[in-house]
N, CA, C and O atoms as a DFTB+ gen file, in Angstrom:
848 C
 N C O
     1  1      87.967     163.731     100.184
     2  2      87.635     164.104      99.133
     3  2      87.258     163.572      98.219
     4  3      86.427     164.066      97.458
     5  1      87.879     162.219      98.046
     6  2      87.809     161.394      97.090
     7  2      86.017     161.129      96.822
     8  3      85.558     161.301      95.692
     9  1      85.288     160.785      97.763
    10  2      83.836     160.255      97.520
    11  2      83.006     161.475      97.046
    12  3      82.061     161.283      96.280
    13  1      83.349     162.830      97.507
    14  2      82.544     164.080      96.658
    15  2      82.748     164.309      95.393
    16  3      81.860     164.719      94.646
    17  1      84.285     163.995      94.924
    18  2      84.480     164.115      93.625
    19  2      84.040     162.676      92.964
    20  3      83.565     162.919      91.855
    21  1      84.027     161.584      93.178
    22  2      83.262     160.504      92.781
    23  2      81.660     160.938      92.457
    24  3      81.242     160.732      91.318
    25  1      81.026     161.368      93.178
    26  2      79.583     161.788      93.443
    27  2      79.462     162.801      92.413
    28  3      78.486     162.841      91.663
    29  1      80.457     163.646      92.355
    30  2      80.246     164.668      91.353
    31  2      80.186     164.227      90.001
    32  3      79.231     164.571      89.304
    33  1      81.301     163.343      89.446
    34  2      81.300     162.588      88.294
    35  2      80.297     161.742      87.933
    36  3      80.177     161.525      86.727
    37  1      79.478     161.164      88.763
    38  2      78.682     160.213      88.654
    39  2      77.383     161.071      88.125
    40  3      76.678     160.795      87.154
    41  1      77.260     162.172      89.014
    42  2      76.023     162.992      88.103
    43  2      76.274     163.716      86.957
    44  3      75.431     163.727      86.060
    45  1      77.204     164.259      86.866
    46  2      78.014     164.815      85.421
    47  2      77.758     163.734      84.200
    48  3      77.395     164.100      83.082
    49  1      77.979     162.452      84.532
    50  2      77.794     161.681      83.166
    51  2      76.740     160.678      83.494
    52  3      76.666     159.653      82.817
    53  1      75.930     160.894      84.470
    54  2      74.771     160.061      84.225
    55  2      74.068     160.239      83.170
    56  3      73.367     159.265      82.897
    57  1      73.974     161.231      82.375
    58  2      73.069     161.368      81.175
    59  2      74.108     162.375      80.411
    60  3      74.734     163.362      80.794
    61  1      74.014     161.694      79.172
    62  2      74.904     162.678      78.012
    63  2      74.357     163.877      77.814
    64  3      75.022     164.623      77.096
    65  1      73.214     164.351      78.285
    66  2      72.812     165.555      77.928
    67  2      72.891     166.511      79.107
    68  3      72.551     167.684      78.952
    69  1      73.372     166.011      80.405
    70  2      73.318     166.774      81.231
    71  2      74.962     167.490      81.004
    72  3      75.949     166.851      80.639
    73  1      74.924     169.005      81.339
    74  2      76.121     169.997      80.881
    75  2      76.542     170.056      82.313
    76  3      75.838     169.582      83.204
    77  1      77.743     170.664      82.546
    78  2      78.647     170.683      83.838
    79  2      77.850     171.789      84.548
    80  3      77.852     171.715      85.777
    81  1      77.222     172.723      84.030
    82  2      76.521     173.581      85.091
    83  2      75.281     173.021      85.572
    84  3      74.852     173.385      86.666
    85  1      74.532     172.000      84.730
    86  2      73.369     171.374      85.245
    87  2      73.880     170.540      86.235
    88  3      73.127     170.562      87.208
    89  1      74.926     169.749      86.413
    90  2      75.485     168.898      87.294
    91  2      75.905     169.395      88.756
    92  3      76.996     169.192      89.290
    93  1      74.789     170.104      89.305
    94  2      74.935     170.819      90.171
    95  2      75.111     169.681      91.525
    96  3      74.343     168.720      91.574
    97  1      76.219     169.888      92.642
    98  2      76.204     169.230      93.782
    99  2      75.484     169.732      94.830
   100  3      75.799     170.821      95.309
   101  1      74.233     168.871      95.411
   102  2      73.550     169.566      96.321
   103  2      74.095     169.485      97.640
   104  3      75.000     168.675      97.842
   105  1      73.692     170.174      98.520
   106  2      74.127     169.923      99.873
   107  2      73.282     169.488     100.931
   108  3      72.193     170.061     100.953
   109  1      73.494     168.565     101.885
   110  2      72.632     168.089     102.988
   111  2      72.608     169.313     103.697
   112  3      73.465     170.190     103.598
   113  1      71.489     169.351     104.495
   114  2      71.110     170.798     105.345
   115  2      70.615     172.106     104.868
   116  3      69.955     172.955     105.468
   117  1      71.216     172.079     103.290
   118  2      70.883     173.341     102.762
   119  2      70.066     172.843     101.525
   120  3      69.401     173.808     101.146
   121  1      69.866     171.940     100.864
   122  2      69.200     171.319     100.057
   123  2      68.192     170.303     100.044
   124  3      67.186     170.169      99.347
   125  1      68.772     169.492     101.138
   126  2      67.771     168.606     101.415
   127  2      68.333     167.833     103.009
   128  3      69.417     167.978     103.573
   129  1      67.374     167.164     103.339
   130  2      67.693     166.677     105.016
   131  2      67.853     165.167     105.327
   132  3      66.965     164.421     104.914
   133  1      68.776     164.702     105.936
   134  2      68.758     163.275     106.208
   135  2      67.857     162.641     107.210
   136  3      67.939     162.988     108.388
   137  1      67.038     161.773     106.844
   138  2      66.310     161.327     107.758
   139  2      66.819     160.185     108.945
   140  3      67.262     159.110     108.541
   141  1      66.755     160.410     110.163
   142  2      67.195     159.564     110.833
   143  2      66.319     158.915     112.272
   144  3      66.073     159.560     113.291
   145  1      66.058     157.886     112.081
   146  2      66.621     156.710     111.440
   147  2      65.827     156.732     109.971
   148  3      64.825     157.388     109.685
   149  1      66.604     155.787     109.107
   150  2      66.159     155.916     107.741
   151  2      64.900     154.726     107.926
   152  3      64.712     153.912     108.831
   153  1      64.266     154.955     106.876
   154  2      62.937     154.144     106.755
   155  2      62.871     153.212     105.843
   156  3      63.244     153.410     104.686
   157  1      62.440     152.208     106.218
   158  2      62.448     150.835     105.317
   159  2      61.785     151.061     104.049
   160  3      60.658     151.520     104.234
   161  1      62.053     150.918     102.937
   162  2      61.287     150.623     101.669
   163  2      60.549     149.561     101.487
   164  3      60.728     148.540     102.151
   165  1      59.524     149.681     100.460
   166  2      58.893     148.472     100.092
   167  2      59.677     147.493      99.439
   168  3      59.758     146.307      99.757
   169  1      60.308     148.126      98.408
   170  2      61.152     147.087      97.548
   171  2      62.600     147.331      97.751
   172  3      62.953     148.459      97.408
   173  1      63.684     146.428      98.301
   174  2      64.874     146.467      98.265
   175  2      65.742     146.687      97.206
   176  3      66.890     147.130      97.256
   177  1      64.994     146.285      96.098
   178  2      65.478     146.052      94.623
   179  2      65.331     147.482      93.888
   180  3      66.081     147.796      92.964
   181  1      64.437     148.217      94.307
   182  2      64.258     149.584      93.665
   183  2      64.907     150.603      94.584
   184  3      65.351     150.232      95.670
   185  1      64.988     151.975      94.168
   186  2      65.240     153.096      94.473
   187  2      63.886     153.848      94.596
   188  3      63.275     154.246      93.604
   189  1      63.480     154.009      95.797
   190  2      61.919     154.599      95.923
   191  2      61.904     155.844      96.420
   192  3      62.562     156.199      97.398
   193  1      61.106     156.596      95.725
   194  2      60.874     158.146      95.472
   195  2      59.450     158.074      96.227
   196  3      58.623     157.236      95.868
   197  1      59.219     158.852      97.140
   198  2      57.807     159.166      97.710
   199  2      57.672     160.643      97.899
   200  3      58.405     161.434      98.492
   201  1      56.485     160.829      97.209
   202  2      55.837     162.482      97.132
   203  2      54.783     162.413      98.219
   204  3      53.796     161.702      98.035
   205  1      54.945     163.187      99.473
   206  2      54.138     163.578     100.395
   207  2      53.060     164.479      99.873
   208  3      53.466     165.582      99.509
   209  1      51.901     164.274      99.769
   210  2      50.977     165.605      99.352
   211  2      49.616     165.340     100.084
   212  3      49.285     164.348     100.733
   213  1      48.828     166.618      99.779
   214  2      47.340     166.705     100.363
   215  2      46.632     167.197      99.061
   216  3      47.109     168.081      98.350
   217  1      45.380     166.514      98.790
   218  2      44.473     167.048      97.718
   219  2      44.077     168.661      97.757
   220  3      43.876     169.442      96.827
   221  1      44.046     168.838      99.059
   222  2      43.568     170.379      99.302
   223  2      44.624     171.534      99.396
   224  3      44.428     172.695      99.756
   225  1      45.966     170.853      98.927
   226  2      47.151     171.816      98.957
   227  2      47.252     172.520      97.649
   228  3      47.609     171.817      96.704
   229  1      47.041     173.594      97.450
   230  2      47.368     174.449      96.212
   231  2      48.797     174.220      95.520
   232  3      48.894     174.244      94.293
   233  1      49.890     174.001      96.344
   234  2      51.050     173.900      95.934
   235  2      51.376     172.555      95.296
   236  3      52.237     172.458      94.422
   237  1      50.632     171.462      95.777
   238  2      50.584     170.103      95.657
   239  2      49.822     170.308      93.924
   240  3      50.502     170.098      92.919
   241  1      48.753     170.620      93.872
   242  2      48.126     170.833      92.613
   243  2      49.165     171.456      91.539
   244  3      49.364     170.835      90.495
   245  1      49.806     172.640      91.780
   246  2      50.694     173.052      90.402
   247  2      51.957     171.978      90.239
   248  3      52.418     171.676      89.139
   249  1      52.450     171.441      91.521
   250  2      53.443     170.506      91.356
   251  2      53.019     169.262      90.604
   252  3      53.845     168.667      89.910
   253  1      51.670     168.809      90.719
   254  2      51.283     167.412      90.134
   255  2      51.818     167.395      88.791
   256  3      52.583     166.460      88.556
   257  1      51.560     168.331      87.723
   258  2      51.871     168.068      86.246
   259  2      53.557     168.062      86.392
   260  3      54.208     167.178      85.836
   261  1      53.974     168.744      86.902
   262  2      55.656     168.784      86.847
   263  2      56.044     167.473      87.267
   264  3      56.909     166.897      86.608
   265  1      55.446     166.815      88.442
   266  2      55.932     165.749      88.793
   267  2      55.584     164.531      88.118
   268  3      56.247     163.496      88.172
   269  1      54.567     164.690      87.512
   270  2      53.918     163.588      86.429
   271  2      54.869     163.456      85.230
   272  3      55.214     162.355      84.800
   273  1      55.252     164.554      84.741
   274  2      56.275     164.494      83.420
   275  2      57.586     163.919      84.175
   276  3      58.307     163.176      83.508
   277  1      57.893     164.155      85.293
   278  2      59.175     163.863      85.575
   279  2      59.137     162.411      85.669
   280  3      60.034     161.791      85.098
   281  1      58.105     161.679      86.394
   282  2      58.019     160.216      86.511
   283  2      58.216     159.571      85.396
   284  3      58.779     158.483      85.515
   285  1      57.858     159.987      84.115
   286  2      57.917     159.509      82.878
   287  2      59.454     159.188      82.738
   288  3      59.827     158.114      82.267
   289  1      60.278     160.101      83.140
   290  2      61.793     160.047      82.863
   291  2      62.478     159.226      83.774
   292  3      63.697     159.190      83.608
   293  1      61.893     158.384      84.934
   294  2      62.842     157.813      85.684
   295  2      63.238     156.344      85.245
   296  3      62.448     155.670      84.584
   297  1      64.560     155.832      85.651
   298  2      64.966     154.601      85.068
   299  2      64.033     153.379      85.747
   300  3      63.138     153.461      86.587
   301  1      64.570     152.263      85.083
   302  2      63.634     151.143      85.550
   303  2      64.060     151.053      87.107
   304  3      63.166     150.693      87.872
   305  1      65.199     151.310      87.601
   306  2      65.565     150.559      89.026
   307  2      64.843     151.925      90.019
   308  3      64.836     151.801      91.244
   309  1      64.501     152.670      89.634
   310  2      63.512     153.671      90.514
   311  2      62.074     153.618      90.646
   312  3      61.400     153.394      89.640
   313  1      61.601     153.773      91.616
   314  2      59.914     153.397      91.805
   315  2      59.338     154.454      92.582
   316  3      59.830     154.702      93.683
   317  1      58.336     155.124      92.146
   318  2      57.599     156.380      92.451
   319  2      56.254     155.816      92.979
   320  3      55.525     154.959      92.481
   321  1      56.094     156.700      94.396
   322  2      55.023     156.083      94.892
   323  2      54.430     157.547      95.542
   324  3      55.250     158.281      96.093
   325  1      53.053     157.951      95.476
   326  2      52.139     158.858      96.194
   327  2      52.136     158.566      97.731
   328  3      52.099     157.361      97.984
   329  1      52.164     159.322      98.709
   330  2      51.805     159.274      99.948
   331  2      50.945     160.131     100.553
   332  3      51.594     160.908     101.253
   333  1      49.699     160.357     100.605
   334  2      48.994     161.268     101.442
   335  2      49.309     161.487     102.430
   336  3      49.552     160.550     103.191
   337  1      49.461     163.012     102.915
   338  2      49.763     163.152     104.142
   339  2      48.499     163.549     105.398
   340  3      47.494     164.208     105.131
   341  1      48.727     163.148     106.384
   342  2      47.375     163.233     107.457
   343  2      48.268     163.800     108.593
   344  3      49.310     163.404     109.117
   345  1      47.270     165.139     108.819
   346  2      47.588     165.743     110.404
   347  2      46.444     166.300     110.859
   348  3      46.448     167.099     111.795
   349  1      45.251     165.885     110.167
   350  2      43.865     166.308     110.574
   351  2      42.670     165.370     110.085
   352  3      42.699     164.735     109.031
   353  1      41.779     165.372     110.855
   354  2      40.797     164.487     110.765
   355  2      40.265     164.489     108.989
   356  3      39.932     163.444     108.430
   357  1      40.267     165.546     108.442
   358  2      39.648     165.842     107.014
   359  2      40.497     165.060     106.067
   360  3      40.147     164.416     105.078
   361  1      41.854     165.276     106.642
   362  2      42.770     164.682     105.482
   363  2      42.776     163.122     105.789
   364  3      43.302     162.399     104.943
   365  1      42.331     162.650     106.724
   366  2      42.347     161.302     106.826
   367  2      41.313     160.779     105.870
   368  3      41.422     159.681     105.325
   369  1      40.433     161.498     105.708
   370  2      39.158     161.232     104.678
   371  2      40.134     161.257     103.257
   372  3      40.210     160.252     102.550
   373  1      40.719     162.266     102.992
   374  2      41.268     162.192     101.874
   375  2      42.295     161.298     101.222
   376  3      42.451     161.025     100.032
   377  1      42.955     160.911     102.296
   378  2      43.949     159.882     102.343
   379  2      43.207     158.449     102.134
   380  3      43.853     157.452     101.811
   381  1      42.194     158.430     102.285
   382  2      41.168     157.341     101.971
   383  2      40.507     157.145     100.837
   384  3      40.147     156.091     100.313
   385  1      40.335     158.607     100.390
   386  2      39.811     158.333      98.806
   387  2      40.947     158.146      97.987
   388  3      40.720     157.708      96.859
   389  1      42.363     158.427      98.365
   390  2      43.463     158.315      97.268
   391  2      43.597     156.846      97.233
   392  3      43.702     156.355      96.109
   393  1      43.613     155.994      98.320
   394  2      43.693     154.509      98.498
   395  2      42.730     153.787      98.045
   396  3      43.011     152.683      97.579
   397  1      41.372     154.237      98.074
   398  2      39.952     153.817      97.494
   399  2      40.176     153.791      95.780
   400  3      39.826     152.881      95.029
   401  1      40.730     154.818      95.476
   402  2      40.942     154.901      94.040
   403  2      41.900     153.831      93.429
   404  3      41.703     153.154      92.420
   405  1      43.071     153.826      94.329
   406  2      43.873     152.686      93.507
   407  2      43.361     151.560      93.721
   408  3      43.618     150.738      92.841
   409  1      42.435     151.034      94.946
   410  2      41.837     149.498      95.178
   411  2      40.781     149.558      93.934
   412  3      40.549     148.503      93.343
   413  1      40.276     150.498      93.609
   414  2      38.803     150.349      92.706
   415  2      39.807     150.387      91.024
   416  3      39.374     149.847      90.006
   417  1      40.654     150.859      91.065
   418  2      41.443     150.608      89.643
   419  2      41.209     152.065      88.696
   420  3      41.600     152.277      87.548
   421  1      40.651     152.713      89.353
   422  2      40.328     154.279      88.669
   423  2      41.241     155.342      89.006
   424  3      40.965     156.533      88.866
   425  1      42.482     154.837      89.512
   426  2      43.162     155.912      90.267
   427  2      43.564     157.335      89.087
   428  3      43.434     158.546      89.269
   429  1      44.094     156.554      87.849
   430  2      44.405     157.625      86.976
   431  2      43.512     158.513      86.669
   432  3      43.915     159.662      86.485
   433  1      42.202     158.246      86.546
   434  2      41.203     159.116      86.385
   435  2      40.877     159.989      87.623
   436  3      40.987     161.197      87.413
   437  1      40.560     159.684      88.665
   438  2      40.204     159.943      89.829
   439  2      41.386     160.706      90.521
   440  3      40.977     161.585      91.278
   441  1      42.544     160.607      90.462
   442  2      43.600     161.492      91.103
   443  2      43.620     162.997      90.399
   444  3      44.226     163.849      91.050
   445  1      43.116     163.356      89.335
   446  2      43.257     164.396      88.592
   447  2      41.925     165.156      88.906
   448  3      41.817     166.379      88.986
   449  1      40.859     164.169      89.082
   450  2      39.174     164.707      89.373
   451  2      39.492     165.259      90.984
   452  3      39.180     166.388      91.363
   453  1      40.075     164.380      91.721
   454  2      40.055     164.953      93.088
   455  2      40.713     166.289      93.410
   456  3      40.285     167.166      94.160
   457  1      41.909     166.272      92.650
   458  2      42.498     167.464      92.705
   459  2      42.058     168.899      92.236
   460  3      42.449     169.988      92.654
   461  1      41.109     168.600      91.225
   462  2      40.443     169.555      90.512
   463  2      39.254     170.028      91.345
   464  3      38.869     171.197      91.379
   465  1      38.752     169.091      91.962
   466  2      37.541     169.186      92.880
   467  2      37.646     170.125      94.126
   468  3      36.718     170.834      94.517
   469  1      39.037     170.040      94.776
   470  2      39.459     170.598      95.672
   471  2      40.212     172.060      95.565
   472  3      40.218     172.905      96.460
   473  1      40.844     172.174      94.277
   474  2      41.564     173.091      94.092
   475  2      40.921     174.266      92.927
   476  3      41.428     175.370      92.726
   477  1      40.029     173.874      92.426
   478  2      39.355     174.791      91.085
   479  2      37.818     174.759      91.578
   480  3      37.190     175.811      91.695
   481  1      37.226     173.466      91.868
   482  2      35.714     173.827      92.374
   483  2      35.682     174.219      93.617
   484  3      34.673     174.884      93.855
   485  1      36.353     174.081      94.469
   486  2      36.641     174.671      95.824
   487  2      35.805     173.744      96.716
   488  3      35.304     174.159      97.761
   489  1      35.640     172.275      96.216
   490  2      34.822     171.591      97.255
   491  2      35.752     170.994      98.368
   492  3      36.945     170.703      98.286
   493  1      34.932     170.893      99.384
   494  2      35.687     170.611     100.640
   495  2      35.915     169.153     100.929
   496  3      36.715     168.713     101.755
   497  1      35.099     168.439     100.133
   498  2      35.196     166.821     100.257
   499  2      35.359     166.335     101.849
   500  3      36.242     165.562     102.220
   501  1      34.418     166.885     102.660
   502  2      34.814     166.583     104.123
   503  2      33.749     165.695     104.575
   504  3      33.309     165.875     105.710
   505  1      33.168     164.562     103.694
   506  2      32.306     163.631     104.051
   507  2      32.619     162.427     103.202
   508  3      33.376     162.581     102.243
   509  1      32.053     161.112     103.494
   510  2      32.089     160.124     102.575
   511  2      31.012     160.128     101.524
   512  3      31.096     159.477     100.483
   513  1      29.991     160.900     101.853
   514  2      28.865     160.961     100.602
   515  2      29.317     161.971      99.805
   516  3      29.185     161.563      98.652
   517  1      29.834     163.199      99.798
   518  2      30.511     164.391      99.087
   519  2      31.690     163.423      98.134
   520  3      31.800     163.536      96.913
   521  1      32.336     162.676      98.806
   522  2      33.499     162.064      98.162
   523  2      33.001     161.040      97.114
   524  3      33.460     160.958      95.974
   525  1      32.009     160.267      97.624
   526  2      31.519     159.373      96.798
   527  2      30.678     159.580      95.704
   528  3      30.451     158.682      94.893
   529  1      30.205     160.687      95.623
   530  2      29.495     161.309      94.620
   531  2      30.597     161.575      93.247
   532  3      30.260     161.372      92.081
   533  1      31.654     161.955      93.577
   534  2      32.541     162.110      92.656
   535  2      33.045     161.064      91.743
   536  3      33.283     161.203      90.544
   537  1      33.208     159.766      92.620
   538  2      33.461     158.562      92.225
   539  2      32.315     158.137      91.223
   540  3      32.459     158.003      90.008
   541  1      31.188     157.956      91.924
   542  2      29.747     157.670      90.937
   543  2      29.759     158.400      89.624
   544  3      29.507     157.921      88.518
   545  1      30.140     159.814      89.963
   546  2      30.037     160.664      88.675
   547  2      30.914     160.304      87.607
   548  3      30.687     160.676      86.455
   549  1      32.011     159.528      87.947
   550  2      32.994     158.995      86.975
   551  2      33.024     157.398      86.774
   552  3      33.989     156.755      86.359
   553  1      31.993     156.981      87.085
   554  2      31.873     155.398      86.569
   555  2      32.053     154.457      87.593
   556  3      32.212     153.286      87.248
   557  1      32.061     154.802      89.039
   558  2      32.092     153.860      89.832
   559  2      30.731     153.728      90.788
   560  3      30.115     154.680      91.268
   561  1      30.483     152.632      90.911
   562  2      29.026     152.432      91.508
   563  2      29.242     152.742      92.936
   564  3      30.340     152.540      93.457
   565  1      28.035     153.321      93.721
   566  2      27.859     153.932      94.851
   567  2      28.458     152.622      96.069
   568  3      29.158     152.776      97.070
   569  1      27.920     151.501      95.553
   570  2      28.184     149.991      96.453
   571  2      29.683     149.933      96.450
   572  3      30.317     149.915      97.505
   573  1      30.276     149.902      95.219
   574  2      31.675     149.701      95.087
   575  2      32.762     150.752      95.808
   576  3      33.788     150.392      96.385
   577  1      32.313     152.115      95.646
   578  2      32.970     152.775      96.435
   579  2      32.830     152.699      97.880
   580  3      33.871     152.576      98.526
   581  1      31.648     152.754      98.535
   582  2      31.560     152.318      99.927
   583  2      32.196     151.147     100.300
   584  3      32.741     151.198     101.403
   585  1      32.285     150.037      99.649
   586  2      32.999     148.684      99.870
   587  2      34.852     149.080     100.195
   588  3      35.630     148.787     101.103
   589  1      34.951     149.796      99.044
   590  2      36.270     149.979      99.167
   591  2      36.910     151.224     100.194
   592  3      38.052     151.204     100.653
   593  1      36.181     151.995     100.365
   594  2      36.400     153.365     101.019
   595  2      36.666     152.820     102.636
   596  3      37.588     153.061     103.415
   597  1      35.367     151.932     102.781
   598  2      35.462     151.515     104.534
   599  2      36.315     150.133     104.177
   600  3      35.709     149.269     104.811
   601  1      37.094     149.678     103.684
   602  2      37.644     148.262     103.590
   603  2      38.730     148.374     104.566
   604  3      39.434     149.377     104.683
   605  1      38.838     147.304     105.263
   606  2      40.137     147.068     105.923
   607  2      41.777     147.155     105.256
   608  3      42.843     147.434     105.803
   609  1      41.472     146.816     103.961
   610  2      42.711     147.080     103.178
   611  2      43.164     148.786     102.996
   612  3      44.319     149.201     102.900
   613  1      42.070     149.502     102.983
   614  2      42.294     151.034     102.538
   615  2      42.593     151.553     103.857
   616  3      43.274     152.572     103.969
   617  1      42.165     150.973     104.800
   618  2      41.972     151.629     106.508
   619  2      43.735     151.310     106.873
   620  3      44.448     152.147     107.426
   621  1      44.219     149.917     106.426
   622  2      45.677     149.686     106.527
   623  2      46.454     150.575     105.997
   624  3      47.223     151.174     106.749
   625  1      46.446     150.849     104.710
   626  2      47.334     151.736     104.160
   627  2      47.142     153.041     104.789
   628  3      48.177     153.630     105.100
   629  1      45.981     153.634     105.048
   630  2      45.987     154.919     105.351
   631  2      46.841     154.954     106.721
   632  3      47.595     155.911     106.901
   633  1      46.753     154.045     107.586
   634  2      47.665     154.016     109.017
   635  2      49.073     153.904     108.448
   636  3      49.894     154.680     108.937
   637  1      49.545     152.967     107.378
   638  2      50.847     153.234     107.040
   639  2      51.175     154.424     106.444
   640  3      52.294     154.855     106.722
   641  1      50.436     155.123     105.635
   642  2      50.949     156.396     104.865
   643  2      51.056     157.498     106.209
   644  3      51.879     158.412     106.149
   645  1      50.104     157.328     107.498
   646  2      50.452     158.352     108.222
   647  2      51.553     158.178     109.009
   648  3      52.264     159.150     109.263
   649  1      51.862     156.856     109.529
   650  2      53.025     156.589     110.080
   651  2      54.256     157.003     109.309
   652  3      55.237     157.569     109.792
   653  1      54.073     156.635     108.002
   654  2      55.380     156.909     107.053
   655  2      55.935     158.525     107.125
   656  3      57.075     158.979     107.210
   657  1      54.735     159.109     107.059
   658  2      54.716     160.644     107.322
   659  2      55.626     161.175     108.386
   660  3      56.556     161.979     108.318
   661  1      55.017     160.392     109.561
   662  2      55.346     161.037     110.886
   663  2      56.849     160.602     110.897
   664  3      57.645     161.479     111.231
   665  1      57.330     159.412     110.588
   666  2      58.565     158.657     110.637
   667  2      59.517     159.607     109.798
   668  3      60.694     159.677     110.151
   669  1      59.066     160.364     108.678
   670  2      60.001     161.175     107.661
   671  2      59.827     162.419     108.380
   672  3      60.530     163.193     107.729
   673  1      59.282     163.121     109.392
   674  2      59.095     164.363     109.832
   675  2      58.690     165.309     108.973
   676  3      59.149     166.452     108.960
   677  1      57.819     164.884     108.220
   678  2      56.892     165.677     107.239
   679  2      56.267     167.045     107.818
   680  3      55.460     166.905     108.738
   681  1      56.520     168.204     107.429
   682  2      56.079     169.282     108.064
   683  2      54.988     170.059     107.373
   684  3      54.189     170.812     107.930
   685  1      55.057     169.781     106.091
   686  2      53.954     170.358     104.815
   687  2      54.036     169.456     103.578
   688  3      54.549     168.344     103.456
   689  1      53.424     170.195     102.732
   690  2      53.137     169.540     101.423
   691  2      53.557     170.543     100.225
   692  3      53.680     171.724     100.548
   693  1      53.771     170.223      98.989
   694  2      54.555     169.022      98.779
   695  2      55.947     168.322      99.420
   696  3      56.815     169.195      99.456
   697  1      56.284     167.461      99.768
   698  2      57.723     167.137     100.356
   699  2      57.952     165.901      99.792
   700  3      57.006     165.137      99.600
   701  1      59.296     165.547      99.445
   702  2      59.548     164.199      98.745
   703  2      60.719     163.449      99.538
   704  3      61.723     164.041      99.933
   705  1      60.469     161.997      99.741
   706  2      61.837     161.380     100.121
   707  2      62.119     160.363      99.244
   708  3      61.342     159.727      98.532
   709  1      63.792     160.236      99.415
   710  2      64.254     159.297      98.681
   711  2      64.820     158.334      99.155
   712  3      65.838     158.444      99.838
   713  1      64.191     157.091      98.840
   714  2      64.771     155.722      99.514
   715  2      65.045     155.620     100.836
   716  3      66.001     154.977     101.270
   717  1      63.996     156.421     101.740
   718  2      64.050     156.110     102.757
   719  2      64.866     157.212     103.807
   720  3      64.580     157.557     104.954
   721  1      66.062     157.630     102.864
   722  2      66.894     158.343     103.770
   723  2      67.226     159.721     103.497
   724  3      68.178     160.182     104.127
   725  1      66.593     160.501     102.639
   726  2      66.319     162.010     102.598
   727  2      65.456     162.465     102.280
   728  3      64.972     162.031     101.234
   729  1      64.794     163.540     102.949
   730  2      63.876     164.339     102.704
   731  2      64.036     165.908     101.930
   732  3      65.026     166.583     102.211
   733  1      63.178     166.347     101.111
   734  2      63.445     167.309     100.193
   735  2      62.172     168.126     100.498
   736  3      61.086     167.571     100.665
   737  1      62.347     169.515     100.566
   738  2      61.261     170.667     100.859
   739  2      61.460     171.864     100.424
   740  3      62.472     172.499     100.720
   741  1      60.519     172.322      99.668
   742  2      60.807     173.807      99.255
   743  2      60.505     174.571      99.993
   744  3      60.114     175.648      99.543
   745  1      60.542     174.399     101.227
   746  2      60.390     175.524     102.287
   747  2      62.212     175.729     102.767
   748  3      62.605     176.437     103.695
   749  1      62.839     175.132     102.103
   750  2      64.370     175.761     101.972
   751  2      64.390     176.699     101.145
   752  3      65.479     177.260     101.026
   753  1      63.343     177.159     100.373
   754  2      63.630     178.354      99.348
   755  2      63.728     177.934      97.880
   756  3      63.559     178.788      97.009
   757  1      63.950     176.868      97.612
   758  2      63.933     176.856      96.200
   759  2      62.704     176.438      95.424
   760  3      61.690     176.215      96.086
   761  1      62.654     176.293      94.043
   762  2      61.417     176.032      93.474
   763  2      61.076     174.598      93.180
   764  3      61.909     173.744      93.485
   765  1      60.070     174.280      92.683
   766  2      59.422     172.882      92.775
   767  2      60.186     172.320      91.733
   768  3      60.495     171.140      91.900
   769  1      60.626     172.954      90.544
   770  2      61.091     172.184      89.513
   771  2      62.676     171.723      90.162
   772  3      63.246     170.679      89.845
   773  1      63.175     172.656      91.040
   774  2      64.530     172.581      91.473
   775  2      64.499     171.315      92.573
   776  3      65.478     170.612      92.823
   777  1      63.340     171.190      93.102
   778  2      63.043     170.030      93.986
   779  2      63.216     168.693      93.025
   780  3      63.736     167.710      93.552
   781  1      62.945     168.638      92.114
   782  2      62.829     167.518      91.364
   783  2      64.414     167.145      90.877
   784  3      64.883     166.007      90.833
   785  1      65.035     168.262      90.563
   786  2      66.528     168.271      90.313
   787  2      67.305     167.858      91.405
   788  3      68.435     167.403      91.229
   789  1      66.727     167.993      92.684
   790  2      67.588     167.433      93.803
   791  2      67.177     165.916      93.868
   792  3      67.989     165.015      94.076
   793  1      65.874     165.735      93.674
   794  2      65.707     164.094      93.865
   795  2      66.337     163.451      92.783
   796  3      66.466     162.239      92.951
   797  1      66.760     163.891      91.747
   798  2      67.542     163.497      90.490
   799  2      68.871     162.918      91.253
   800  3      69.307     161.769      91.329
   801  1      69.329     164.116      91.770
   802  2      70.738     164.193      92.259
   803  2      71.066     163.030      93.426
   804  3      72.124     162.432      93.624
   805  1      69.608     162.911      94.221
   806  2      69.891     161.829      95.219
   807  2      69.754     160.572      94.835
   808  3      70.249     159.659      95.496
   809  1      69.058     160.359      93.703
   810  2      68.678     158.893      92.910
   811  2      70.032     158.444      92.700
   812  3      70.460     157.329      93.000
   813  1      70.831     159.604      92.039
   814  2      72.149     159.160      91.538
   815  2      73.300     158.928      92.726
   816  3      74.274     158.194      92.563
   817  1      73.079     159.530      93.710
   818  2      74.008     159.410      94.869
   819  2      73.333     157.794      95.554
   820  3      74.182     157.192      96.212
   821  1      72.224     157.224      95.478
   822  2      72.036     156.246      95.994
   823  2      72.396     155.192      95.148
   824  3      72.822     154.106      95.542
   825  1      72.214     155.534      93.927
   826  2      72.817     154.338      92.880
   827  2      74.191     154.319      93.089
   828  3      74.589     153.163      92.945
   829  1      75.023     155.026      93.343
   830  2      76.525     154.964      93.673
   831  2      76.785     154.121      94.771
   832  3      77.680     153.278      94.823
   833  1      75.804     154.438      95.813
   834  2      76.360     153.531      97.075
   835  2      75.774     152.429      96.825
   836  3      76.467     151.450      97.102
   837  1      74.736     152.203      96.396
   838  2      74.167     150.665      96.129
   839  2      75.479     149.686      94.904
   840  3      75.537     148.459      94.822
   841  1      76.132     150.418      94.322
   842  2      76.941     150.010      93.375
   843  2      78.213     149.701      94.030
   844  3      79.049     148.879      93.654
   845  1      78.256     150.514      95.124
   846  2      79.575     150.427      95.619
   847  2      80.155     150.387      97.055
   848  3      81.371     150.307      97.228
């Protein structure tokens, strides 16, 4: 009984602005799932939060502004990463364009452009040429795009993202993973905003575990 009580108190007093009503204790199996075996994180000095998404997912499109604002509130000991999901050939292309944007240093611009292209403009982005046109329209040369898109580095990151999603047993998007141990999915029946509250809870849980 002592550990659940200490965890409840840690969540309650993590912020002076958290009320007793907001300091909800979420339950494994009901609100989140344990990932077994746990997945090794990139930086052991940080609590890693991963969002699994797909540019063609309408729910991911509506989740993006919520997640973007939430990321700004994360403390220094938390690291957030996006991880494109892949379970179909077309999604491999979309994973590749995500990492190409990162390599080219245009992620902040292209991330929203790619979301809008698929969800608002209804573009399928089913070929390298079609994807390349968007990059060129946003200031990237065709040569630089092609080089990054087909690079060994991007291919390696796509393989890692695919393996990560498989190891986390991702079944849809958006889903989140906290420190390689916990998976959060709205398929359990809660809202996207609640998804972020559960992530906050698990971050606090991990921080307490690391401390003691």
